[in-house]
KOLDOZA-406544 format. One record per residue (C-alpha): x, y, z. Coordinates in steps of 0.1 Angstrom, whole numbers. Each point is the difference from the previous one (the first is absolute). Layout:
% residues N
ATOM	X	Y	Z
...
This chain:
% residues 113
ATOM	556	-25	-114
ATOM	-34	-15	-5
ATOM	-23	-2	31
ATOM	-25	-24	-15
ATOM	-5	-18	34
ATOM	-8	32	18
ATOM	-24	11	-28
ATOM	-17	-34	0
ATOM	-4	0	38
ATOM	-15	36	-2
ATOM	-25	-12	-26
ATOM	-9	-30	21
ATOM	-5	21	31
ATOM	-21	26	-19
ATOM	-22	-28	-14
ATOM	-5	-15	34
ATOM	-9	34	14
ATOM	-25	7	-27
ATOM	-16	-34	5
ATOM	-2	6	38
ATOM	-16	34	-5
ATOM	-25	-15	-25
ATOM	-10	-27	24
ATOM	-5	25	28
ATOM	-22	21	-23
ATOM	-22	-27	-14
ATOM	-5	-24	29
ATOM	-30	6	22
ATOM	14	-12	33
ATOM	32	18	8
ATOM	14	-26	24
ATOM	-3	-27	-27
ATOM	17	24	-24
ATOM	28	4	25
ATOM	4	-37	1
ATOM	3	-1	-38
ATOM	26	28	2
ATOM	20	-20	26
ATOM	-2	-29	-25
ATOM	14	22	-27
ATOM	29	10	23
ATOM	8	-36	7
ATOM	-6	-17	-34
ATOM	2	29	-24
ATOM	-21	-1	-32
ATOM	-11	-36	7
ATOM	-25	14	25
ATOM	-10	27	-25
ATOM	-7	-28	-26
ATOM	-20	-20	25
ATOM	-20	31	10
ATOM	-9	8	-36
ATOM	-11	-36	-7
ATOM	-20	1	33
ATOM	-18	32	-11
ATOM	-5	-12	-36
ATOM	-17	-32	12
ATOM	-29	20	16
ATOM	-2	28	-26
ATOM	-24	0	-29
ATOM	18	27	-19
ATOM	35	13	-3
ATOM	-10	32	17
ATOM	-12	-19	30
ATOM	33	-18	3
ATOM	22	31	0
ATOM	-22	29	12
ATOM	-13	5	36
ATOM	-33	-18	7
ATOM	-27	22	13
ATOM	-29	-17	19
ATOM	-36	10	-8
ATOM	-3	16	35
ATOM	30	23	-8
ATOM	-15	8	-35
ATOM	-32	13	17
ATOM	-23	-30	-4
ATOM	-4	-30	-22
ATOM	8	3	-37
ATOM	-31	3	-22
ATOM	-11	-32	-17
ATOM	-1	1	-38
ATOM	-21	-26	-17
ATOM	3	-11	-36
ATOM	-35	11	-7
ATOM	8	36	11
ATOM	20	6	-32
ATOM	-23	-19	-24
ATOM	-33	15	11
ATOM	4	36	-9
ATOM	-34	17	6
ATOM	-6	35	12
ATOM	-27	0	27
ATOM	-19	31	8
ATOM	7	18	32
ATOM	-30	-5	24
ATOM	5	36	13
ATOM	-8	15	-34
ATOM	-37	4	-4
ATOM	1	8	-37
ATOM	17	-33	-10
ATOM	-23	-25	-16
ATOM	1	-35	13
ATOM	2	-17	-34
ATOM	32	17	-11
ATOM	23	-29	12
ATOM	13	-10	-34
ATOM	36	-12	-5
ATOM	25	27	-7
ATOM	12	-16	-33
ATOM	-35	1	-15
ATOM	-6	37	6
ATOM	4	24	-29
């Protein structure tokens, strides 16, 4: 006897459980995450699809859409700003604490022999 219906129902329930756990892990506000899980219980994977579309609309990368979002305050401060000129202007400047360093030794790294 083939129990394909039971097997399909088990796979559906396992997928719904994994989606609910994922939403609870990645969403910042737990009460909102519980509302999403309630939506999964009522509508199934339709709520999961809507949640993924909702997260993808505000994400800039795939990682932002599927991984937990950490605020700058939780990271320990604001992320450092990196400007385009930081990578293009590669010059070693002398350390002002060193007294033996000459001030005119600020030549680009590529030109040094």
